[in-house]
All heavy atoms as TSV, in Angstrom:
chain	resi	resn	atom	element	x	y	z
A	1	MET	N	N	89.706	17.421	-212.592
A	1	MET	CA	C	89.198	18.719	-212.852
A	1	MET	C	C	88.850	19.503	-211.637
A	1	MET	O	O	89.301	20.685	-211.515
A	1	MET	CB	C	87.925	18.567	-213.609
A	1	MET	CG	C	87.228	19.870	-214.113
A	1	MET	SD	S	88.077	20.725	-215.196
A	1	MET	CE	C	87.179	22.069	-215.548
A	2	PHE	N	N	88.329	18.926	-210.723
A	2	PHE	CA	C	88.014	19.552	-209.325
A	2	PHE	C	C	89.430	20.012	-208.644
A	2	PHE	O	O	89.417	21.060	-208.019
A	2	PHE	CB	C	87.326	18.718	-208.452
A	2	PHE	CG	C	86.910	19.304	-207.143
A	2	PHE	CD1	C	85.948	20.292	-207.069
A	2	PHE	CD2	C	87.587	18.868	-205.937
A	2	PHE	CE1	C	85.686	20.846	-205.899
A	2	PHE	CE2	C	87.344	19.478	-204.734
A	2	PHE	CZ	C	86.341	20.492	-204.693
A	3	GLU	N	N	90.443	19.241	-208.773
A	3	GLU	CA	C	91.764	19.599	-208.112
A	3	GLU	C	C	92.399	20.853	-208.870
A	3	GLU	O	O	92.852	21.695	-208.066
A	3	GLU	CB	C	92.670	18.436	-208.211
A	3	GLU	CG	C	92.375	17.197	-207.424
A	3	GLU	CD	C	91.459	16.342	-208.207
A	3	GLU	OE1	O	91.273	16.414	-209.438
A	3	GLU	OE2	O	90.843	15.351	-207.632
A	4	ILE	N	N	92.167	20.931	-210.036
A	4	ILE	CA	C	92.736	22.051	-210.829
A	4	ILE	C	C	91.903	23.406	-210.415
A	4	ILE	O	O	92.484	24.489	-210.162
A	4	ILE	CB	C	92.687	21.880	-212.276
A	4	ILE	CG1	C	93.657	20.767	-212.628
A	4	ILE	CG2	C	92.929	23.206	-213.084
A	4	ILE	CD1	C	93.457	20.462	-214.298
A	5	LEU	N	N	90.669	23.204	-210.311
A	5	LEU	CA	C	89.783	24.306	-209.867
A	5	LEU	C	C	90.178	24.862	-208.501
A	5	LEU	O	O	90.239	25.953	-208.178
A	5	LEU	CB	C	88.179	24.036	-209.993
A	5	LEU	CG	C	87.265	25.089	-209.681
A	5	LEU	CD1	C	87.490	26.165	-210.709
A	5	LEU	CD2	C	85.860	24.512	-209.721
A	6	LEU	N	N	90.389	23.854	-207.571
A	6	LEU	CA	C	90.643	24.163	-206.195
A	6	LEU	C	C	91.905	24.744	-206.113
A	6	LEU	O	O	92.171	25.710	-205.387
A	6	LEU	CB	C	90.448	22.910	-205.361
A	6	LEU	CG	C	90.730	23.059	-203.826
A	6	LEU	CD1	C	89.576	23.954	-203.362
A	6	LEU	CD2	C	90.803	21.699	-203.189
A	7	SER	N	N	92.928	24.230	-206.835
A	7	SER	CA	C	94.344	24.856	-206.741
A	7	SER	C	C	94.424	26.263	-207.388
A	7	SER	O	O	95.053	27.034	-206.715
A	7	SER	CB	C	95.314	23.903	-207.368
A	7	SER	OG	O	95.065	23.697	-208.740
A	8	THR	N	N	93.547	26.452	-208.421
A	8	THR	CA	C	93.450	27.782	-208.974
A	8	THR	C	C	92.962	28.855	-208.098
A	8	THR	O	O	93.343	29.890	-207.924
A	8	THR	CB	C	92.748	27.761	-210.344
A	8	THR	OG1	O	93.321	26.764	-211.120
A	8	THR	CG2	C	92.662	29.093	-211.046
A	9	THR	N	N	91.820	28.400	-207.502
A	9	THR	CA	C	91.045	29.222	-206.512
A	9	THR	C	C	92.033	29.543	-205.291
A	9	THR	O	O	92.015	30.717	-204.808
A	9	THR	CB	C	89.882	28.602	-205.995
A	9	THR	OG1	O	88.944	28.295	-207.184
A	9	THR	CG2	C	89.103	29.507	-205.102
A	10	LEU	N	N	92.793	28.561	-204.849
A	10	LEU	CA	C	93.707	28.778	-203.745
A	10	LEU	C	C	94.877	29.770	-204.111
A	10	LEU	O	O	95.136	30.642	-203.392
A	10	LEU	CB	C	94.291	27.547	-203.302
A	10	LEU	CG	C	95.205	27.421	-202.118
A	10	LEU	CD1	C	94.478	27.951	-200.785
A	10	LEU	CD2	C	95.875	26.253	-201.870
A	11	ILE	N	N	95.368	29.700	-205.236
A	11	ILE	CA	C	96.321	30.548	-205.801
A	11	ILE	C	C	95.909	32.023	-205.914
A	11	ILE	O	O	96.643	32.858	-205.498
A	11	ILE	CB	C	96.965	29.996	-207.143
A	11	ILE	CG1	C	97.843	28.784	-206.904
A	11	ILE	CG2	C	97.880	31.059	-207.684
A	11	ILE	CD1	C	98.179	28.029	-208.290
A	12	ILE	N	N	94.806	32.179	-206.467
A	12	ILE	CA	C	94.139	33.532	-206.508
A	12	ILE	C	C	93.975	34.062	-205.181
A	12	ILE	O	O	94.181	35.238	-204.828
A	12	ILE	CB	C	92.862	33.524	-207.339
A	12	ILE	CG1	C	93.353	33.111	-208.819
A	12	ILE	CG2	C	92.224	34.680	-207.267
A	12	ILE	CD1	C	92.060	32.919	-209.679
A	13	ALA	N	N	93.400	33.194	-204.234
A	13	ALA	CA	C	93.066	33.779	-202.831
A	13	ALA	C	C	94.382	34.190	-202.161
A	13	ALA	O	O	94.429	35.319	-201.506
A	13	ALA	CB	C	92.388	32.718	-202.066
A	14	ILE	N	N	95.467	33.436	-202.267
A	14	ILE	CA	C	96.735	33.770	-201.661
A	14	ILE	C	C	97.204	34.942	-202.361
A	14	ILE	O	O	97.784	35.930	-201.591
A	14	ILE	CB	C	97.791	32.599	-201.771
A	14	ILE	CG1	C	97.310	31.401	-200.953
A	14	ILE	CG2	C	99.195	32.962	-201.555
A	14	ILE	CD1	C	98.024	30.173	-201.100
A	15	SER	N	N	97.166	35.108	-203.621
A	15	SER	CA	C	97.624	36.341	-204.286
A	15	SER	C	C	96.984	37.635	-203.913
A	15	SER	O	O	97.556	38.532	-203.690
A	15	SER	CB	C	97.453	36.222	-205.818
A	15	SER	OG	O	98.257	35.000	-206.327
A	16	MET	N	N	95.649	37.458	-203.741
A	16	MET	CA	C	94.851	38.681	-203.208
A	16	MET	C	C	95.257	38.978	-201.840
A	16	MET	O	O	95.319	40.164	-201.466
A	16	MET	CB	C	93.393	38.289	-203.280
A	16	MET	CG	C	92.822	38.160	-204.746
A	16	MET	SD	S	92.992	39.725	-205.741
A	16	MET	CE	C	92.015	40.897	-204.898
A	17	ALA	N	N	95.514	37.998	-201.046
A	17	ALA	CA	C	95.927	38.265	-199.619
A	17	ALA	C	C	97.208	39.013	-199.551
A	17	ALA	O	O	97.469	39.924	-198.841
A	17	ALA	CB	C	96.027	37.035	-198.755
A	18	PHE	N	N	98.225	38.523	-200.415
A	18	PHE	CA	C	99.494	39.310	-200.397
A	18	PHE	C	C	99.386	40.727	-200.993
A	18	PHE	O	O	99.974	41.559	-200.429
A	18	PHE	CB	C	100.451	38.641	-201.399
A	18	PHE	CG	C	101.051	37.255	-200.667
A	18	PHE	CD1	C	101.198	36.157	-201.320
A	18	PHE	CD2	C	101.589	37.364	-199.327
A	18	PHE	CE1	C	101.853	35.034	-200.803
A	18	PHE	CE2	C	102.133	36.373	-198.759
A	18	PHE	CZ	C	102.288	35.092	-199.407
A	19	LEU	N	N	98.446	40.960	-201.919
A	19	LEU	CA	C	98.161	42.361	-202.413
A	19	LEU	C	C	97.452	43.144	-201.396
A	19	LEU	O	O	97.767	44.391	-201.389
A	19	LEU	CB	C	97.329	42.264	-203.677
A	19	LEU	CG	C	98.013	41.743	-204.965
A	19	LEU	CD1	C	96.906	41.693	-206.011
A	19	LEU	CD2	C	99.039	42.901	-205.433
A	20	CYS	N	N	96.764	42.583	-200.601
A	20	CYS	CA	C	96.069	43.477	-199.637
A	20	CYS	C	C	96.732	43.473	-198.100
A	20	CYS	O	O	96.283	44.046	-197.239
A	20	CYS	CB	C	94.707	42.802	-199.373
A	20	CYS	SG	S	93.626	42.965	-200.812
A	21	VAL	N	N	97.865	42.954	-198.037
A	21	VAL	CA	C	98.630	42.985	-196.754
A	21	VAL	C	C	98.866	44.382	-196.162
A	21	VAL	O	O	98.502	44.705	-195.022
A	21	VAL	CB	C	100.116	42.324	-196.909
A	21	VAL	CG1	C	100.950	42.566	-195.705
A	21	VAL	CG2	C	99.845	40.748	-197.008
A	22	LYS	N	N	99.165	45.354	-197.103
A	22	LYS	CA	C	99.309	46.674	-196.546
A	22	LYS	C	C	97.961	47.354	-196.087
A	22	LYS	O	O	98.043	47.944	-195.150
A	22	LYS	CB	C	100.003	47.545	-197.732
A	22	LYS	CG	C	100.322	48.855	-197.278
A	22	LYS	CD	C	100.927	49.774	-198.385
A	22	LYS	CE	C	101.407	51.063	-197.996
A	22	LYS	NZ	N	102.014	51.792	-199.011
A	23	LEU	N	N	96.985	46.971	-196.838
A	23	LEU	CA	C	95.610	47.511	-196.500
A	23	LEU	C	C	95.149	46.899	-195.250
A	23	LEU	O	O	94.406	47.493	-194.380
A	23	LEU	CB	C	94.714	47.290	-197.719
A	23	LEU	CG	C	94.999	47.884	-198.865
A	23	LEU	CD1	C	93.968	47.397	-200.009
A	23	LEU	CD2	C	94.845	49.355	-198.737
A	24	ILE	N	N	95.368	45.702	-194.955
A	24	ILE	CA	C	94.837	44.885	-193.795
A	24	ILE	C	C	95.612	45.280	-192.554
A	24	ILE	O	O	95.069	45.560	-191.485
A	24	ILE	CB	C	94.957	43.384	-194.085
A	24	ILE	CG1	C	93.839	43.037	-195.238
A	24	ILE	CG2	C	94.468	42.708	-192.807
A	24	ILE	CD1	C	94.024	41.742	-195.694
A	25	PHE	N	N	96.958	45.300	-192.600
A	25	PHE	CA	C	97.763	45.263	-191.384
A	25	PHE	C	C	98.158	46.775	-190.913
A	25	PHE	O	O	98.668	46.850	-189.878
A	25	PHE	CB	C	98.974	44.468	-191.413
A	25	PHE	CG	C	98.611	42.975	-191.509
A	25	PHE	CD1	C	98.860	42.201	-192.684
A	25	PHE	CD2	C	98.038	42.304	-190.418
A	25	PHE	CE1	C	98.391	40.912	-192.660
A	25	PHE	CE2	C	97.521	41.073	-190.415
A	25	PHE	CZ	C	97.802	40.205	-191.524
A	26	ARG	N	N	98.005	47.775	-191.752
A	26	ARG	CA	C	98.261	49.094	-191.371
A	26	ARG	C	C	97.110	49.870	-190.998
A	26	ARG	O	O	95.988	49.715	-191.595
A	26	ARG	CB	C	99.151	49.881	-192.480
A	26	ARG	CG	C	100.467	49.183	-192.836
A	26	ARG	CD	C	101.261	49.962	-193.693
A	26	ARG	NE	N	101.607	51.233	-193.119
A	26	ARG	CZ	C	102.158	52.120	-193.856
A	26	ARG	NH1	N	102.407	52.162	-195.220
A	26	ARG	NH2	N	102.533	53.352	-193.265
A	27	ARG	N	N	97.191	50.733	-190.120
A	27	ARG	CA	C	95.981	51.516	-189.561
A	27	ARG	C	C	95.443	52.268	-190.733
A	27	ARG	O	O	94.241	52.215	-190.921
A	27	ARG	CB	C	96.409	52.500	-188.460
A	27	ARG	CG	C	95.356	53.346	-188.064
A	27	ARG	CD	C	95.650	54.217	-186.897
A	27	ARG	NE	N	95.196	53.421	-185.708
A	27	ARG	CZ	C	95.384	53.745	-184.465
A	27	ARG	NH1	N	95.969	54.747	-184.175
A	27	ARG	NH2	N	94.898	52.933	-183.512
A	28	ASN	N	N	96.194	53.163	-191.410
A	28	ASN	CA	C	95.567	53.986	-192.627
A	28	ASN	C	C	96.231	53.312	-193.843
A	28	ASN	O	O	96.652	54.228	-194.651
A	28	ASN	CB	C	95.838	55.400	-192.419
A	28	ASN	CG	C	95.037	55.956	-191.201
A	28	ASN	OD1	O	93.969	55.605	-190.977
A	28	ASN	ND2	N	95.693	56.822	-190.459
A	29	GLY	N	N	96.368	52.136	-194.062
A	29	GLY	CA	C	97.090	51.618	-195.187
A	29	GLY	C	C	96.163	51.819	-196.536
A	29	GLY	O	O	94.970	51.759	-196.364
A	30	LYS	N	N	96.893	52.248	-197.445
A	30	LYS	CA	C	96.286	52.461	-198.773
A	30	LYS	C	C	97.261	52.208	-199.818
A	30	LYS	O	O	98.505	52.321	-199.624
A	30	LYS	CB	C	95.568	53.856	-198.861
A	30	LYS	CG	C	96.625	54.951	-198.713
A	30	LYS	CD	C	95.846	56.339	-198.906
A	30	LYS	CE	C	96.819	57.433	-198.669
A	30	LYS	NZ	N	96.239	58.715	-198.835
A	31	PHE	N	N	96.932	51.972	-201.162
A	31	PHE	CA	C	97.767	51.897	-202.262
A	31	PHE	C	C	98.248	53.279	-202.540
A	31	PHE	O	O	97.442	54.165	-202.608
A	31	PHE	CB	C	97.153	51.116	-203.348
A	31	PHE	CG	C	96.806	49.759	-203.160
A	31	PHE	CD1	C	95.601	49.322	-203.007
A	31	PHE	CD2	C	97.953	48.871	-203.021
A	31	PHE	CE1	C	95.291	47.899	-202.882
A	31	PHE	CE2	C	97.716	47.426	-202.851
A	31	PHE	CZ	C	96.480	47.067	-202.708
A	32	SER	N	N	99.556	53.442	-202.895
A	32	SER	CA	C	100.056	54.789	-203.272
A	32	SER	C	C	99.436	55.070	-204.740
A	32	SER	O	O	99.182	54.092	-205.513
A	32	SER	CB	C	101.556	54.742	-203.334
A	32	SER	OG	O	102.110	53.711	-204.122
A	33	SER	N	N	99.429	56.191	-205.150
A	33	SER	CA	C	98.864	56.699	-206.406
A	33	SER	C	C	99.925	56.225	-207.488
A	33	SER	O	O	101.027	56.410	-207.383
A	33	SER	CB	C	98.632	58.104	-206.446
A	33	SER	OG	O	98.213	58.561	-207.779
A	34	GLN	N	N	99.386	55.776	-208.570
A	34	GLN	CA	C	100.241	55.384	-209.609
A	34	GLN	C	C	100.092	56.339	-210.820
A	34	GLN	O	O	100.732	56.105	-211.911
A	34	GLN	CB	C	99.868	54.030	-210.189
A	34	GLN	CG	C	99.876	52.877	-209.117
A	34	GLN	CD	C	101.431	52.732	-208.688
A	34	GLN	OE1	O	102.377	52.661	-209.482
A	34	GLN	NE2	N	101.585	52.689	-207.372
A	35	HIS	N	N	99.377	57.445	-210.498
A	35	HIS	CA	C	99.308	58.412	-211.679
A	35	HIS	C	C	100.608	59.178	-211.837
A	35	HIS	O	O	101.273	59.544	-210.856
A	35	HIS	CB	C	98.052	59.419	-211.350
A	35	HIS	CG	C	96.781	58.802	-211.383
A	35	HIS	ND1	N	96.165	58.444	-212.496
A	35	HIS	CD2	C	96.046	58.230	-210.290
A	35	HIS	CE1	C	95.068	57.870	-212.240
A	35	HIS	NE2	N	94.960	57.758	-210.907
A	36	ILE	N	N	100.928	59.601	-213.025
A	36	ILE	CA	C	102.122	60.351	-213.363
A	36	ILE	C	C	102.082	61.751	-212.686
A	36	ILE	O	O	103.141	62.145	-212.151
A	36	ILE	CB	C	102.291	60.566	-214.856
A	36	ILE	CG1	C	102.704	59.165	-215.467
A	36	ILE	CG2	C	103.383	61.425	-215.108
A	36	ILE	CD1	C	102.691	59.050	-217.005
A	37	HIS	N	N	100.937	62.446	-212.706
A	37	HIS	CA	C	100.910	63.747	-212.214
A	37	HIS	C	C	101.188	63.788	-210.571
A	37	HIS	O	O	101.388	64.775	-209.969
A	37	HIS	CB	C	99.656	64.417	-212.548
A	37	HIS	CG	C	98.400	63.807	-211.964
A	37	HIS	ND1	N	97.657	62.919	-212.499
A	37	HIS	CD2	C	97.750	64.151	-210.689
A	37	HIS	CE1	C	96.584	62.563	-211.868
A	37	HIS	NE2	N	96.713	63.336	-210.642
A	38	ASP	N	N	101.041	62.648	-209.927
A	38	ASP	CA	C	101.274	62.450	-208.466
A	38	ASP	C	C	102.750	62.262	-208.210
A	38	ASP	O	O	103.027	62.132	-206.977
A	38	ASP	CB	C	100.410	61.375	-207.829
A	38	ASP	CG	C	98.882	61.827	-207.841
A	38	ASP	OD1	O	98.668	63.065	-207.934
A	38	ASP	OD2	O	97.952	61.022	-207.884
A	39	SER	N	N	103.552	62.005	-209.109
A	39	SER	CA	C	105.043	61.562	-208.876
A	39	SER	C	C	105.807	62.813	-208.951
A	39	SER	O	O	105.878	63.488	-210.032
A	39	SER	CB	C	105.385	60.527	-210.043
A	39	SER	OG	O	106.717	60.399	-209.851
A	40	GLU	N	N	106.490	63.154	-207.751
A	40	GLU	CA	C	107.441	64.254	-207.867
A	40	GLU	C	C	108.581	64.070	-208.823
A	40	GLU	O	O	108.985	65.079	-209.474
A	40	GLU	CB	C	107.974	64.485	-206.319
A	40	GLU	CG	C	108.894	65.678	-206.242
A	40	GLU	CD	C	108.093	66.945	-206.413
A	40	GLU	OE1	O	106.963	66.993	-206.086
A	40	GLU	OE2	O	108.760	67.834	-206.923
A	41	ALA	N	N	109.113	62.956	-208.918
A	41	ALA	CA	C	110.171	62.644	-209.883
A	41	ALA	C	C	109.850	62.917	-211.268
A	41	ALA	O	O	110.628	63.515	-212.053
A	41	ALA	CB	C	110.816	61.237	-209.715
A	42	MET	N	N	108.640	62.552	-211.644
A	42	MET	CA	C	108.085	62.764	-212.975
A	42	MET	C	C	108.024	64.272	-213.252
A	42	MET	O	O	108.261	64.732	-214.391
A	42	MET	CB	C	106.854	62.055	-213.253
A	42	MET	CG	C	107.105	60.539	-213.310
A	42	MET	SD	S	108.059	60.027	-214.793
A	42	MET	CE	C	107.771	58.300	-214.660
A	43	ARG	N	N	107.410	65.035	-212.332
A	43	ARG	CA	C	107.281	66.426	-212.414
A	43	ARG	C	C	108.570	67.067	-212.613
A	43	ARG	O	O	108.551	68.149	-213.372
A	43	ARG	CB	C	106.452	66.942	-211.281
A	43	ARG	CG	C	104.961	66.612	-211.373
A	43	ARG	CD	C	104.182	67.472	-210.260
A	43	ARG	NE	N	104.714	67.009	-209.008
A	43	ARG	CZ	C	104.024	66.729	-207.968
A	43	ARG	NH1	N	102.712	66.781	-208.086
A	43	ARG	NH2	N	104.581	66.382	-206.910
A	44	GLN	N	N	109.646	66.734	-211.849
A	44	GLN	CA	C	110.861	67.358	-211.983
A	44	GLN	C	C	111.440	67.140	-213.329
A	44	GLN	O	O	112.150	67.954	-213.826
A	44	GLN	CB	C	111.726	66.801	-210.878
A	44	GLN	CG	C	111.375	67.293	-209.513
A	44	GLN	CD	C	112.334	66.702	-208.395
A	44	GLN	OE1	O	112.987	65.690	-208.765
A	44	GLN	NE2	N	112.171	67.052	-207.173
A	45	ARG	N	N	111.208	66.063	-213.933
A	45	ARG	CA	C	111.690	65.732	-215.308
A	45	ARG	C	C	111.024	66.361	-216.333
A	45	ARG	O	O	111.227	66.244	-217.549
A	45	ARG	CB	C	111.803	64.213	-215.469
A	45	ARG	CG	C	112.851	63.560	-214.589
A	45	ARG	CD	C	112.804	62.169	-214.932
A	45	ARG	NE	N	113.856	61.436	-214.074
A	45	ARG	CZ	C	113.530	60.417	-213.245
A	45	ARG	NH1	N	112.404	59.832	-213.371
A	45	ARG	NH2	N	114.581	59.926	-212.579
A	46	GLY	N	N	109.728	66.972	-216.092
A	46	GLY	CA	C	108.882	67.598	-217.044
A	46	GLY	C	C	108.029	66.605	-217.715
A	46	GLY	O	O	107.479	66.886	-218.899
A	47	ILE	N	N	107.749	65.426	-217.286
A	47	ILE	CA	C	106.958	64.467	-217.885
A	47	ILE	C	C	105.542	64.508	-217.269
A	47	ILE	O	O	105.318	64.640	-216.074
A	47	ILE	CB	C	107.459	63.040	-217.549
A	47	ILE	CG1	C	108.878	62.917	-218.117
A	47	ILE	CG2	C	106.562	61.972	-218.102
A	47	ILE	CD1	C	109.664	61.682	-217.646
A	48	HIS	N	N	104.630	64.660	-218.167
A	48	HIS	CA	C	103.170	64.902	-217.815
A	48	HIS	C	C	102.360	63.603	-218.345
A	48	HIS	O	O	102.780	63.023	-219.228
A	48	HIS	CB	C	102.619	66.012	-218.384
A	48	HIS	CG	C	103.373	67.209	-218.150
A	48	HIS	ND1	N	103.455	67.980	-216.859
A	48	HIS	CD2	C	104.277	68.070	-218.932
A	48	HIS	CE1	C	104.283	69.068	-216.820
A	48	HIS	NE2	N	104.794	69.060	-218.070
A	49	CYS	N	N	101.121	63.508	-217.801
A	49	CYS	CA	C	100.353	62.406	-218.378
A	49	CYS	C	C	99.773	62.916	-219.788
A	49	CYS	O	O	99.878	64.027	-220.158
A	49	CYS	CB	C	99.149	62.127	-217.443
A	49	CYS	SG	S	97.857	63.485	-217.302
A	50	VAL	N	N	99.240	61.994	-220.439
A	50	VAL	CA	C	98.779	62.132	-221.885
A	50	VAL	C	C	97.717	63.201	-221.878
A	50	VAL	O	O	97.660	63.982	-222.858
A	50	VAL	CB	C	98.487	60.836	-222.444
A	50	VAL	CG1	C	97.120	60.275	-221.910
A	50	VAL	CG2	C	98.303	60.972	-224.023
A	51	ILE	N	N	96.816	63.262	-220.970
A	51	ILE	CA	C	95.793	64.259	-220.882
A	51	ILE	C	C	96.277	65.705	-220.803
A	51	ILE	O	O	95.891	66.482	-221.566
A	51	ILE	CB	C	94.826	63.952	-219.657
A	51	ILE	CG1	C	94.119	62.498	-220.019
A	51	ILE	CG2	C	93.734	64.923	-219.625
A	51	ILE	CD1	C	93.367	62.037	-218.685
A	52	ASP	N	N	97.307	65.865	-219.996
A	52	ASP	CA	C	97.996	67.126	-219.891
A	52	ASP	C	C	98.559	67.524	-221.099
A	52	ASP	O	O	98.579	68.711	-221.596
A	52	ASP	CB	C	98.890	67.233	-218.628
A	52	ASP	CG	C	98.175	67.155	-217.445
A	52	ASP	OD1	O	96.977	67.528	-217.272
A	52	ASP	OD2	O	98.826	66.734	-216.363
A	53	GLN	N	N	99.301	66.588	-221.722
A	53	GLN	CA	C	100.097	66.854	-222.913
A	53	GLN	C	C	99.093	67.229	-224.085
A	53	GLN	O	O	99.251	68.142	-224.858
A	53	GLN	CB	C	101.036	65.679	-223.261
A	53	GLN	CG	C	102.097	65.515	-222.358
A	53	GLN	CD	C	102.964	64.130	-222.769
A	53	GLN	OE1	O	102.474	63.330	-223.424
A	53	GLN	NE2	N	104.127	64.066	-222.294
A	54	ASP	N	N	97.909	66.498	-224.124
A	54	ASP	CA	C	97.079	66.798	-225.140
A	54	ASP	C	C	96.450	68.108	-224.979
A	54	ASP	O	O	96.220	68.889	-225.975
A	54	ASP	CB	C	95.916	65.703	-225.107
A	54	ASP	CG	C	94.888	65.993	-226.305
A	54	ASP	OD1	O	95.231	65.954	-227.489
A	54	ASP	OD2	O	93.729	65.978	-225.937
A	55	ARG	N	N	96.040	68.531	-223.777
A	55	ARG	CA	C	95.500	69.796	-223.486
A	55	ARG	C	C	96.583	70.960	-223.889
A	55	ARG	O	O	96.130	71.940	-224.536
A	55	ARG	CB	C	95.241	69.922	-221.952
A	55	ARG	CG	C	94.510	71.228	-221.607
A	55	ARG	CD	C	94.356	71.345	-220.071
A	55	ARG	NE	N	93.648	70.236	-219.572
A	55	ARG	CZ	C	94.169	69.442	-218.613
A	55	ARG	NH1	N	95.271	69.614	-218.087
A	55	ARG	NH2	N	93.418	68.462	-218.144
A	56	GLU	N	N	97.820	70.628	-223.565
A	56	GLU	CA	C	98.758	71.805	-223.917
A	56	GLU	C	C	99.000	71.770	-225.357
A	56	GLU	O	O	99.047	72.940	-225.961
A	56	GLU	CB	C	100.111	71.414	-223.303
A	56	GLU	CG	C	100.270	71.534	-221.825
A	56	GLU	CD	C	101.477	70.932	-221.066
A	56	GLU	OE1	O	102.415	70.349	-221.982
A	56	GLU	OE2	O	101.525	70.871	-219.946
A	57	ALA	N	N	99.009	70.698	-226.130
A	57	ALA	CA	C	99.038	70.789	-227.610
A	57	ALA	C	C	97.810	71.379	-228.237
A	57	ALA	O	O	98.042	72.221	-229.145
A	57	ALA	CB	C	99.163	69.242	-228.195
A	58	ARG	N	N	96.673	71.233	-227.750
A	58	ARG	CA	C	95.455	71.882	-228.350
A	58	ARG	C	C	95.471	73.282	-227.979
A	58	ARG	O	O	95.162	74.143	-228.831
A	58	ARG	CB	C	94.212	71.271	-227.522
A	58	ARG	CG	C	93.957	69.896	-228.199
A	58	ARG	CD	C	92.721	69.311	-227.387
A	58	ARG	NE	N	92.536	67.995	-227.655
A	58	ARG	CZ	C	91.609	67.406	-228.657
A	58	ARG	NH1	N	90.830	68.196	-229.225
A	58	ARG	NH2	N	91.552	66.169	-228.882
A	59	GLN	N	N	95.973	73.827	-226.934
A	59	GLN	CA	C	96.096	75.167	-226.618
A	59	GLN	C	C	97.155	75.834	-227.504
A	59	GLN	O	O	96.944	76.927	-227.983
A	59	GLN	CB	C	96.462	75.422	-225.124
A	59	GLN	CG	C	95.388	75.205	-224.229
A	59	GLN	CD	C	95.763	75.356	-222.667
A	59	GLN	OE1	O	96.984	75.426	-222.493
A	59	GLN	NE2	N	94.855	75.269	-221.830
A	60	ARG	N	N	98.162	75.238	-227.767
A	60	ARG	CA	C	99.288	75.800	-228.701
A	60	ARG	C	C	98.733	75.841	-230.102
A	60	ARG	O	O	99.013	76.799	-230.702
A	60	ARG	CB	C	100.595	74.804	-228.692
A	60	ARG	CG	C	101.416	75.061	-227.499
A	60	ARG	CD	C	102.744	74.436	-227.653
A	60	ARG	NE	N	102.488	72.997	-227.978
A	60	ARG	CZ	C	102.830	72.008	-227.036
A	60	ARG	NH1	N	103.751	72.355	-226.031
A	60	ARG	NH2	N	102.555	70.862	-227.289
A	61	LYS	N	N	97.975	74.778	-230.534
A	61	LYS	CA	C	97.420	74.855	-231.820
A	61	LYS	C	C	96.382	76.102	-232.003
A	61	LYS	O	O	96.328	76.689	-232.928
A	61	LYS	CB	C	96.789	73.480	-232.210
A	61	LYS	CG	C	96.256	73.289	-233.542
A	61	LYS	CD	C	95.680	72.066	-233.923
A	61	LYS	CE	C	95.291	72.083	-235.269
A	61	LYS	NZ	N	94.623	70.839	-235.667
A	62	LYS	N	N	95.599	76.202	-230.919
A	62	LYS	CA	C	94.608	77.274	-230.896
A	62	LYS	C	C	95.252	78.681	-230.939
A	62	LYS	O	O	94.836	79.547	-231.733
A	62	LYS	CB	C	93.791	77.150	-229.723
A	62	LYS	CG	C	92.502	77.986	-229.739
A	62	LYS	CD	C	91.791	78.002	-228.420
A	62	LYS	CE	C	91.140	76.612	-228.275
A	62	LYS	NZ	N	90.204	76.581	-226.937
A	63	ILE	N	N	96.391	78.707	-230.351
A	63	ILE	CA	C	97.136	80.057	-230.333
A	63	ILE	C	C	97.769	80.284	-231.623
A	63	ILE	O	O	97.833	81.342	-232.235
A	63	ILE	CB	C	98.230	80.067	-229.210
A	63	ILE	CG1	C	97.497	80.162	-227.851
A	63	ILE	CG2	C	99.139	81.238	-229.412
A	63	ILE	CD1	C	98.455	79.934	-226.624
A	64	GLU	N	N	98.360	79.298	-232.282
A	64	GLU	CA	C	98.947	79.425	-233.658
A	64	GLU	C	C	97.918	79.596	-234.665
A	64	GLU	O	O	98.228	80.315	-235.633
A	64	GLU	CB	C	99.738	78.077	-233.996
A	64	GLU	CG	C	100.889	77.911	-233.083
A	64	GLU	CD	C	101.482	76.670	-233.242
A	64	GLU	OE1	O	101.057	75.861	-234.073
A	64	GLU	OE2	O	102.623	76.306	-232.641
A	65	ASP	N	N	96.663	79.107	-234.558
A	65	ASP	CA	C	95.710	79.390	-235.658
A	65	ASP	C	C	95.133	80.777	-235.596
A	65	ASP	O	O	95.145	81.638	-235.346
A	65	ASP	CB	C	94.576	78.436	-235.598
A	65	ASP	CG	C	94.992	76.908	-235.915
A	65	ASP	OD1	O	96.005	76.763	-236.648
A	65	ASP	OD2	O	94.370	76.044	-235.454
């Protein structure tokens, strides 16, 4: 049981280290934004996040009523 707990902790620690490599070894390292509204390619395709789509739909509905 102890070996399983130790190996699981080791695997999690190694995984976290790999995830943080960019943050640790770069001067201004940070994770890039994963939000749709921050992606230039998504904006060019006309794809918005669900919050923006909901806001637009509510405004259209208000205008139609």
